Kinemage of the C-alpha trace (Angstrom):
@kinemage 1
@onewidth
@group {chain A} dominant
@subgroup {mainchain}
@vectorlist {calphas} color= white
{ca met a 1} P 162.442 140.520 226.609
{ca phe a 2} L 164.118 137.712 224.602
{ca lys a 3} L 165.676 140.262 222.227
{ca thr a 4} L 167.210 142.069 225.204
{ca leu a 5} L 168.680 138.814 226.565
{ca val a 6} L 170.068 137.788 223.159
{ca asn a 7} L 171.703 141.181 222.650
{ca ala a 8} L 173.097 141.127 226.196
{ca leu a 9} L 174.681 137.686 225.696
{ca lys a 10} L 176.622 139.047 222.704
{ca val a 11} L 178.510 141.453 224.987
{ca lys a 12} L 181.413 139.852 226.884
{ca asp a 13} L 181.154 141.986 230.041
{ca ile a 14} L 177.380 141.577 230.365
{ca arg a 15} L 177.607 137.868 229.509
{ca ser a 16} L 180.170 137.414 232.289
{ca arg a 17} L 177.851 139.203 234.717
{ca ile a 18} L 174.943 136.939 233.751
{ca phe a 19} L 177.008 133.757 234.205
{ca phe a 20} L 178.355 135.091 237.525
{ca thr a 21} L 174.772 135.637 238.707
{ca leu a 22} L 173.771 132.121 237.636
{ca gly a 23} L 176.796 130.677 239.456
{ca ile a 24} L 175.909 132.481 242.701
{ca leu a 25} L 172.290 131.293 242.408
{ca leu a 26} L 173.499 127.711 241.912
{ca ile a 27} L 175.570 127.942 245.114
{ca phe a 28} L 172.549 129.394 246.902
{ca arg a 29} L 170.198 126.599 245.812
{ca ile a 30} L 172.763 123.956 246.842
{ca gly a 31} L 172.887 125.552 250.292
{ca cys a 32} L 169.077 125.369 250.482
{ca thr a 33} L 169.295 121.555 250.225
{ca ile a 34} L 171.910 121.025 252.983
{ca thr a 35} L 170.015 120.071 256.123
{ca ile a 36} L 171.283 121.037 259.565
{ca pro a 37} L 172.669 117.847 261.182
{ca gly a 38} L 170.649 116.251 263.962
{ca val a 39} L 167.294 117.762 262.972
{ca asp a 40} L 164.160 115.669 262.429
{ca val a 41} L 162.793 117.275 259.243
{ca ala a 42} L 159.402 115.539 259.455
{ca ala a 43} L 158.916 116.713 263.058
{ca val a 44} L 159.944 120.258 262.072
{ca gln a 45} L 157.390 120.322 259.246
{ca ala a 46} L 154.619 119.102 261.535
{ca thr a 47} L 155.534 121.678 264.189
{ca leu a 48} L 155.634 124.558 261.711
{ca gln a 49} L 152.259 123.524 260.323
{ca ser a 50} L 150.669 123.451 263.772
{ca val a 51} L 152.228 126.713 265.005
{ca leu a 52} L 152.103 128.842 261.865
{ca gly a 53} L 149.009 127.373 260.253
{ca ser a 54} L 148.679 126.834 256.520
{ca asp a 55} L 148.713 130.589 255.750
{ca gly a 56} L 151.903 131.411 257.623
{ca asn a 57} L 153.559 128.235 256.410
{ca ala a 58} L 152.727 129.113 252.786
{ca trp a 59} L 154.165 132.615 253.222
{ca leu a 60} L 157.410 131.361 254.704
{ca ser a 61} L 157.602 128.634 252.075
{ca met a 62} L 157.310 131.304 249.380
{ca phe a 63} L 159.967 133.605 250.881
{ca thr a 64} L 162.427 130.812 251.730
{ca gly a 65} L 161.904 128.564 248.726
{ca gly a 66} L 161.070 125.616 250.975
{ca ser a 67} L 164.421 125.795 252.793
{ca leu a 68} L 162.701 126.428 256.139
{ca glu a 69} L 160.584 123.290 255.832
{ca gln a 70} L 163.728 121.303 255.045
{ca met a 71} L 165.535 123.095 257.914
{ca ser a 72} L 168.569 123.755 255.724
{ca ile a 73} L 171.516 125.980 256.612
{ca phe a 74} L 169.717 128.732 254.633
{ca ala a 75} L 166.411 128.192 256.470
{ca leu a 76} L 166.061 131.874 257.427
{ca asn a 77} L 166.960 132.863 253.864
{ca val a 78} L 166.296 136.540 252.976
{ca thr a 79} L 163.632 137.177 255.644
{ca pro a 80} L 166.001 138.916 258.141
{ca tyr a 81} L 167.330 141.207 255.411
{ca ile a 82} L 163.855 142.097 254.087
{ca thr a 83} L 162.640 142.808 257.634
{ca ser a 84} L 165.760 144.875 258.321
{ca ser a 85} L 165.228 146.936 255.153
{ca ile a 86} L 161.614 147.666 256.083
{ca ile a 87} L 162.605 148.626 259.643
{ca met a 88} L 165.293 150.990 258.337
{ca gln a 89} L 162.796 152.655 256.006
{ca leu a 90} L 160.412 153.219 258.905
{ca leu a 91} L 163.181 154.477 261.207
{ca thr a 92} L 164.321 156.915 258.529
{ca ile a 93} L 161.052 158.783 259.013
{ca ala a 94} L 161.207 158.668 262.821
{ca ile a 95} L 164.916 159.481 263.331
{ca pro a 96} L 166.150 162.761 261.755
{ca ala a 97} L 169.789 161.586 261.779
{ca leu a 98} L 168.935 158.617 259.563
{ca glu a 99} L 166.872 160.810 257.241
{ca glu a 100} L 169.817 163.193 256.881
{ca met a 101} L 172.122 160.250 256.256
{ca gln a 102} L 169.801 158.965 253.538
{ca his a 103} L 170.078 162.271 251.665
{ca asp a 104} L 173.855 162.475 252.122
{ca gly a 105} L 174.760 161.082 248.704
{ca glu a 106} L 176.993 158.041 248.189
{ca asp a 107} L 178.588 158.222 251.660
{ca gly a 108} L 175.178 158.277 253.315
{ca arg a 109} L 174.028 155.330 251.221
{ca lys a 110} L 177.070 153.287 252.283
{ca lys a 111} L 176.434 154.064 255.955
{ca met a 112} L 172.755 153.088 255.620
{ca thr a 113} L 173.786 149.833 253.930
{ca ala a 114} L 176.234 149.060 256.757
{ca ile a 115} L 173.575 149.709 259.418
{ca thr a 116} L 171.113 147.513 257.505
{ca arg a 117} L 173.685 144.698 257.554
{ca tyr a 118} L 174.143 144.945 261.339
{ca val a 119} L 170.363 144.984 261.881
{ca thr a 120} L 170.064 141.957 259.574
{ca val a 121} L 172.574 139.961 261.641
{ca leu a 122} L 170.824 140.967 264.879
{ca leu a 123} L 167.424 139.925 263.503
{ca ala a 124} L 168.920 136.666 262.229
{ca ile a 125} L 170.205 135.858 265.730
{ca ile a 126} L 166.796 136.649 267.271
{ca glu a 127} L 164.867 134.643 264.653
{ca ala a 128} L 167.315 131.721 264.848
{ca ala a 129} L 167.124 131.648 268.661
{ca gly a 130} L 163.328 131.798 268.659
{ca leu a 131} L 163.072 129.058 266.031
{ca ala a 132} L 165.634 126.758 267.678
{ca ile a 133} L 164.190 127.114 271.183
{ca ser a 134} L 160.610 126.629 269.934
{ca leu a 135} L 161.554 123.479 268.013
{ca gln a 136} L 163.482 122.153 271.019
{ca asn a 137} L 160.472 122.709 273.297
{ca ala a 138} L 158.311 120.877 270.743
{ca asn a 139} L 160.784 117.930 270.689
{ca ala a 140} L 161.355 118.472 266.953
{ca leu a 141} L 165.166 118.441 267.042
{ca gly a 142} L 165.542 114.747 267.751
{ca ser a 143} L 165.659 112.662 270.904
{ca asp a 144} L 169.368 113.341 271.467
{ca ala a 145} L 169.071 117.135 271.189
{ca asn a 146} L 170.415 119.264 274.048
{ca trp a 147} L 171.529 122.845 274.674
{ca phe a 148} L 174.601 122.333 272.472
{ca thr a 149} L 172.322 121.334 269.570
{ca val a 150} L 170.284 124.520 270.066
{ca val a 151} L 173.407 126.723 270.158
{ca thr a 152} L 174.794 124.999 267.056
{ca met a 153} L 171.493 125.541 265.259
{ca ile a 154} L 171.425 129.243 266.192
{ca val a 155} L 174.996 129.764 264.954
{ca thr a 156} L 174.326 127.826 261.737
{ca leu a 157} L 171.100 129.668 260.899
{ca thr a 158} L 172.651 133.071 261.646
{ca ala a 159} L 175.720 132.299 259.540
{ca gly a 160} L 173.503 130.979 256.743
{ca ser a 161} L 171.356 134.118 256.694
{ca thr a 162} L 174.467 136.332 256.708
{ca leu a 163} L 175.922 134.306 253.832
{ca val a 164} L 172.700 134.717 251.838
{ca met a 165} L 172.919 138.491 252.363
{ca trp a 166} L 176.553 138.436 251.208
{ca leu a 167} L 175.660 136.401 248.096
{ca gly a 168} L 172.905 138.877 247.275
{ca glu a 169} L 175.315 141.806 247.579
{ca arg a 170} L 177.818 140.060 245.285
{ca ile a 171} L 175.092 139.689 242.644
{ca thr a 172} L 174.255 143.385 242.965
{ca glu a 173} L 177.932 144.364 242.699
{ca lys a 174} L 179.273 141.964 240.056
{ca gly a 175} L 176.148 140.455 238.522
{ca ile a 176} L 172.882 141.661 237.033
{ca gly a 177} L 170.024 143.212 238.999
{ca asn a 178} L 169.301 143.538 242.709
{ca gly a 179} L 170.777 140.451 244.366
{ca ile a 180} L 168.278 140.050 247.214
{ca ser a 181} L 165.341 140.516 244.836
{ca ile a 182} L 166.725 137.892 242.435
{ca ile a 183} L 167.248 135.421 245.296
{ca leu a 184} L 163.657 136.011 246.404
{ca leu a 185} L 162.545 135.473 242.799
{ca ile a 186} L 164.405 132.140 242.651
{ca asn a 187} L 162.787 131.072 245.941
{ca ile a 188} L 159.318 131.694 244.522
{ca val a 189} L 160.042 130.088 241.143
{ca ser a 190} L 161.553 127.004 242.811
{ca arg a 191} L 158.177 126.220 244.422
{ca met a 192} L 156.153 126.584 241.230
{ca pro a 193} L 156.825 123.145 239.672
{ca asn a 194} L 155.464 121.460 242.811
{ca asp a 195} L 152.435 123.803 242.814
{ca phe a 196} L 151.680 123.141 239.142
{ca ser a 197} L 152.044 119.417 239.791
{ca asn a 198} L 149.498 119.652 242.625
{ca leu a 199} L 147.077 121.602 240.413
{ca tyr a 200} L 147.408 118.995 237.674
{ca thr a 201} L 146.834 116.115 240.093
{ca met a 202} L 143.809 117.766 241.732
{ca phe a 203} L 141.939 119.052 238.686
{ca val a 204} L 143.310 117.511 235.493
{ca gly a 205} L 144.831 114.150 236.347
{ca lys a 206} L 141.820 113.200 238.471
{ca gln a 207} L 139.458 113.804 235.523
{ca phe a 208} L 141.687 111.849 233.138
{ca lys a 209} L 141.749 108.866 235.494
{ca glu a 210} L 137.958 108.849 235.461
{ca ala a 211} L 137.968 109.094 231.643
{ca glu a 212} L 136.440 112.589 231.838
{ca tyr a 213} L 138.773 113.983 229.196
{ca val a 214} L 136.615 116.973 228.283
{ca lys a 215} L 136.388 118.083 231.916
{ca gly a 216} L 140.118 117.555 232.361
{ca ile a 217} L 140.985 119.655 229.323
{ca gly a 218} L 138.484 122.288 230.439
{ca ala a 219} L 140.063 122.418 233.919
{ca ala a 220} L 143.526 122.794 232.380
{ca leu a 221} L 142.329 125.647 230.159
{ca val a 222} L 140.700 127.404 233.134
{ca ile a 223} L 143.926 127.121 235.183
{ca ile a 224} L 146.016 128.498 232.307
{ca ala a 225} L 143.506 131.317 231.683
{ca val a 226} L 143.489 132.355 235.364
{ca ile a 227} L 147.307 132.388 235.527
{ca ile a 228} L 147.590 134.408 232.300
{ca leu a 229} L 144.857 136.854 233.380
{ca thr a 230} L 146.472 137.392 236.781
{ca thr a 231} L 149.880 137.894 235.165
{ca ile a 232} L 148.469 140.484 232.749
{ca leu a 233} L 146.809 142.338 235.629
{ca val a 234} L 150.083 142.324 237.556
{ca ile a 235} L 152.022 143.685 234.571
{ca leu a 236} L 149.456 146.445 234.083
{ca leu a 237} L 149.584 147.247 237.803
{ca gln a 238} L 153.392 147.373 237.868
{ca asp a 239} L 153.660 149.575 234.752
{ca ala a 240} L 150.748 151.903 235.557
{ca lys a 241} L 151.797 155.433 236.406
{ca arg a 242} L 150.421 158.958 236.498
{ca ser a 243} L 152.717 161.418 234.748
{ca ile a 244} L 152.825 164.929 236.206
{ca pro a 245} L 153.991 167.532 233.623
{ca ile a 246} L 156.902 169.677 234.838
{ca gln a 247} L 157.964 172.969 233.245
{ca tyr a 248} L 161.334 174.604 234.000
{ca ser a 249} L 161.535 178.383 233.897
{ca gln a 250} L 163.725 180.154 231.348
{ca lys a 251} L 166.746 182.205 232.310
{ca val a 252} L 168.682 184.527 229.985
{ca ser a 253} L 172.460 184.576 230.516
{ca gly a 254} L 174.115 186.892 228.004
{ca arg a 255} L 172.962 185.711 224.613
{ca arg a 256} L 172.017 182.248 225.828
{ca thr a 257} L 168.637 181.069 227.066
{ca ile a 258} L 168.938 178.489 229.840
{ca gly a 259} L 166.091 176.198 230.916
{ca gly a 260} L 162.575 176.326 229.604
{ca arg a 261} L 162.439 172.605 228.954
{ca ala a 262} L 159.418 170.456 229.714
{ca thr a 263} L 159.558 167.039 231.341
{ca glu a 264} L 157.389 164.657 233.338
{ca met a 265} L 157.427 163.292 236.866
{ca pro a 266} L 156.000 159.729 236.891
{ca leu a 267} L 154.056 158.609 239.969
{ca lys a 268} L 153.612 154.838 240.141
{ca val a 269} L 150.078 153.670 240.834
{ca asn a 270} L 151.406 150.799 242.943
{ca thr a 271} L 153.974 152.839 244.861
{ca ala a 272} L 154.057 150.535 247.886
{ca gly a 273} L 154.571 147.300 245.911
{ca val a 274} L 153.765 144.148 247.900
{ca ile a 275} L 154.508 145.739 251.297
{ca pro a 276} L 150.781 146.336 252.151
{ca ile a 277} L 149.993 142.659 251.499
{ca ile a 278} L 152.946 141.506 253.609
{ca phe a 279} L 151.977 143.775 256.508
{ca ala a 280} L 148.278 142.828 256.334
{ca ser a 281} L 148.957 139.084 256.109
{ca ser a 282} L 151.466 139.249 258.971
{ca leu a 283} L 148.989 141.022 261.263
{ca leu a 284} L 146.181 138.583 260.446
{ca ser a 285} L 148.386 135.561 261.137
{ca met a 286} L 149.514 136.823 264.565
{ca pro a 287} L 146.423 135.751 266.606
{ca thr a 288} L 146.618 132.177 265.300
{ca met a 289} L 150.383 132.029 265.896
{ca ile a 290} L 150.033 133.364 269.462
{ca val a 291} L 147.281 130.858 270.313
{ca ser a 292} L 149.313 127.949 268.898
{ca leu a 293} L 152.681 129.054 270.284
{ca phe a 294} L 151.507 129.629 273.845
{ca lys a 295} L 148.947 126.787 273.682
{ca ile a 296} L 146.066 129.047 274.700
{ca asn a 297} L 142.799 127.169 275.105
{ca val a 298} L 140.053 129.278 273.513
{ca thr a 299} L 136.683 128.022 274.802
{ca asn a 300} L 134.383 130.794 273.575
{ca ala a 301} L 132.778 129.747 270.266
{ca val a 302} L 132.515 133.299 268.922
{ca val a 303} L 136.203 134.004 269.630
{ca gln a 304} L 137.111 130.739 267.916
{ca glu a 305} L 135.117 131.750 264.833
{ca ile a 306} L 136.745 135.194 264.752
{ca ile a 307} L 140.254 133.738 265.006
{ca ser a 308} L 139.436 131.171 262.318
{ca ser a 309} L 138.025 133.896 260.061
{ca leu a 310} L 141.477 135.520 259.909
{ca ser a 311} L 142.827 132.504 258.012
{ca gln a 312} L 142.725 132.762 254.222
{ca asn a 313} L 141.570 129.155 253.978
{ca tyr a 314} L 138.107 130.141 255.276
{ca trp a 315} L 137.534 133.349 253.316
{ca phe a 316} L 135.553 131.845 250.444
{ca ser a 317} L 134.534 128.602 252.112
{ca lys a 318} L 130.778 127.893 252.154
{ca gly a 319} L 130.978 126.279 255.588
{ca his a 320} L 132.631 129.311 257.227
{ca pro a 321} L 130.504 132.466 256.784
{ca trp a 322} L 132.671 134.262 259.364
{ca gly a 323} L 135.487 134.083 256.815
{ca tyr a 324} L 134.112 137.149 255.055
{ca val a 325} L 134.770 139.150 258.232
{ca gly a 326} L 138.450 138.256 257.956
{ca leu a 327} L 138.372 139.087 254.243
{ca ala a 328} L 136.905 142.548 254.963
{ca ile a 329} L 139.601 143.179 257.604
{ca tyr a 330} L 142.268 142.073 255.126
{ca ile a 331} L 141.024 144.469 252.413
{ca ala a 332} L 140.870 147.370 254.885
{ca leu a 333} L 144.411 146.636 256.132
{ca val a 334} L 145.854 146.455 252.593
{ca ile a 335} L 144.332 149.824 251.667
{ca met a 336} L 145.437 151.381 254.965
{ca phe a 337} L 149.029 150.130 254.625
{ca ala a 338} L 149.134 151.273 250.985
{ca tyr a 339} L 148.435 154.847 252.120
{ca phe a 340} L 150.764 154.537 255.122
{ca tyr a 341} L 153.762 153.126 253.234
{ca thr a 342} L 153.406 155.605 250.373
{ca ser a 343} L 153.278 158.485 252.863
{ca ile a 344} L 156.663 157.501 254.316
{ca thr a 345} L 158.352 156.878 250.951
{ca phe a 346} L 157.003 159.881 249.003
{ca asn a 347} L 156.884 163.327 250.627
{ca pro a 348} L 154.817 165.830 248.551
{ca met a 349} L 156.109 168.781 250.600
{ca glu a 350} L 159.733 167.831 249.961
{ca val a 351} L 159.085 167.277 246.258
{ca ala a 352} L 157.269 170.626 245.957
{ca asn a 353} L 160.150 172.443 247.694
{ca asn a 354} L 162.737 170.767 245.450
{ca leu a 355} L 160.780 171.763 242.352
{ca lys a 356} L 160.583 175.353 243.597
{ca lys a 357} L 164.330 175.499 244.321
{ca ser a 358} L 165.179 174.199 240.839
{ca gly a 359} L 162.890 176.710 239.145
{ca ala a 360} L 160.343 174.105 238.040
{ca ser a 361} L 156.587 174.025 238.422
{ca val a 362} L 153.499 172.108 237.384
{ca pro a 363} L 151.757 174.031 234.564
{ca gly a 364} L 148.748 175.875 235.967
{ca ile a 365} L 149.830 175.267 239.596
{ca arg a 366} L 151.768 177.826 241.618
{ca pro a 367} L 155.042 176.659 243.215
{ca gly a 368} L 155.238 175.863 246.912
{ca lys a 369} L 152.149 175.054 248.961
{ca pro a 370} L 149.707 174.820 245.981
{ca thr a 371} L 152.020 172.290 244.279
{ca gln a 372} L 152.175 170.255 247.491
{ca glu a 373} L 148.371 170.212 247.759
{ca tyr a 374} L 148.073 169.223 244.097
{ca leu a 375} L 150.504 166.295 244.536
{ca glu a 376} L 148.665 165.152 247.676
{ca lys a 377} L 145.359 165.227 245.788
{ca val a 378} L 146.771 163.196 242.883
{ca leu a 379} L 148.400 160.715 245.272
{ca lys a 380} L 145.137 160.239 247.148
{ca tyr a 381} L 143.415 158.982 243.995
{ca ile a 382} L 146.189 156.853 242.502
{ca ile a 383} L 147.010 155.156 245.831
{ca phe a 384} L 143.373 154.095 246.183
{ca ile a 385} L 143.317 152.761 242.615
{ca gly a 386} L 146.598 150.926 243.199
{ca ala a 387} L 145.404 149.471 246.513
{ca val a 388} L 142.142 148.210 244.989
{ca ala a 389} L 144.059 146.633 242.088
{ca leu a 390} L 146.478 145.097 244.587
{ca val a 391} L 143.573 143.585 246.530
{ca ile a 392} L 142.053 142.129 243.341
{ca val a 393} L 145.345 140.545 242.291
{ca ala a 394} L 145.898 139.111 245.786
{ca ile a 395} L 142.344 137.762 246.159
{ca ile a 396} L 142.110 135.923 242.799
{ca pro a 397} L 144.213 132.909 243.940
{ca ile a 398} L 142.629 133.025 247.411
{ca phe a 399} L 139.183 132.814 245.795
{ca phe a 400} L 140.093 129.713 243.781
{ca ser a 401} L 141.773 128.216 246.849
{ca gly a 402} L 138.653 128.679 248.991
{ca val a 403} L 136.085 127.624 246.369
{ca phe a 404} L 137.973 124.821 244.615
{ca gly a 405} L 140.636 123.895 247.203
{ca ala a 406} L 143.509 124.866 244.874
{ca asn a 407} L 146.128 125.330 247.588
{ca val a 408} L 149.406 126.627 246.138
{ca ser a 409} L 152.280 128.590 247.651
{ca phe a 410} L 152.342 131.199 244.883
{ca gly a 411} L 149.644 133.735 244.165
{ca gly a 412} L 149.106 137.359 243.282
{ca thr a 413} L 151.816 138.507 245.684
{ca ser a 414} L 154.332 136.111 244.171
{ca leu a 415} L 153.474 137.233 240.649
{ca ile a 416} L 153.910 140.899 241.642
{ca ile a 417} L 157.396 140.097 242.958
{ca ile a 418} L 158.266 138.006 239.892
{ca val a 419} L 157.090 140.607 237.376
{ca gly a 420} L 158.683 143.474 239.313
{ca val a 421} L 162.090 141.749 239.589
{ca ile a 422} L 162.089 140.646 235.937
{ca leu a 423} L 161.196 144.148 234.702
{ca glu a 424} L 163.826 145.703 236.984
{ca thr a 425} L 166.508 143.268 235.786
{ca leu a 426} L 165.644 143.835 232.111
{ca asn a 427} L 165.825 147.600 232.668
{ca gln a 428} L 169.292 147.177 234.149
{ca leu a 429} L 170.336 145.100 231.140
{ca asp a 430} L 169.030 147.829 228.833
{ca ser a 431} L 170.891 150.522 230.762
{ca lys a 432} L 174.166 148.539 230.646
{ca met a 433} L 173.705 148.020 226.910
{ca leu a 434} L 173.066 151.751 226.512
{ca asp a 435} L 176.180 152.623 228.539
{ca arg a 436} L 178.250 150.297 226.377
{ca asn a 437} L 176.912 151.863 223.177
{ca tyr a 438} L 177.760 155.344 224.496
{ca glu a 439} L 181.272 154.218 225.438
{ca gly a 440} L 181.786 152.651 222.013
{ca phe a 441} L 180.552 155.806 220.316
{ca leu a 442} L 182.865 158.029 222.364
{ca lys a 443} L 185.863 155.796 221.638
């Protein structure tokens, strides 16, 4: 990784792209610190904690880099764009016109990008209006707040979210890597120093104050070991793939033999990425959010226990045995969404037909329907393996949070995003270096 960065910095064009990306990220982080005028930040934080709960608050803190808690002009951050992208992927399966547009080359891609932008702005308006009105009803916008304050807040949040989307697109166009992914990476990384400080205070600093130096050093080593182990598991999960051998048929044209080459089609074990975890966590947090938002008084003790069990804070807590019910639901949802999301992003029938049209086949498998059935069978196994690995990576920090009270905003999901974005960015650097070498050779 460091060798790639050093080599990239030696090239003027790539060095300029890297500095451009850093400059955009600096502007973005400055915007995350500018608070919307007239907002009581302490009241906002208390309201978010009561409505969203610790789980939902931690998720939003991770995705927004703490800008939502500070109620900055970038409070909505990349959440409208990420939601818009997911919605467009789902609609592509349901609406034939969008599916055709997606396969329409560069023009289709530009149209899909434009539609995603419009949906992002619409979602930003809806999210900004819901947030502003909810905070106004909770008296969290200050004693002098009125309808003009709410309208100003909606306009500011919408403009801020649109600006974040624009900054991300500039990084993608003139910088290095996928802009939105890099902004999300910076949001997660920005919260880590505070999380590490909390871990040190809770487990290491406390032991040192009591002169328990051996226990303090032991706690530090355990924390480092868990982080390294989780990171290694994430890297293995992100790089794991099942390679399907592909053989192209030979054709004789005059005295030349065309085709006959062998290649591979890689199928990622974790095809769905972090989407199953996001979907599962969002569904589990809805009951708590609805009860808090509409101030529903739940009197039945069993219902209270069930709702509480959906919170990650109770999953490994000794005093909340119902928490394991929520944990079981969470695992089932992650596996279900892993299969669902992969089914809408990878179509075995389409792949089998494309292979048949191009004169390619899997050795030992007939083209057409048998190839489709073979791909479906392989997918069935690797998706399950990927989903189980995804659950393990996601549960490791939750386990330590429930047993030892190590509450941090980052976890397995954050590490998956970090590793994925870093690997993607390094691959882009490698490809740009390769393109430059080819150009230099041709010249």
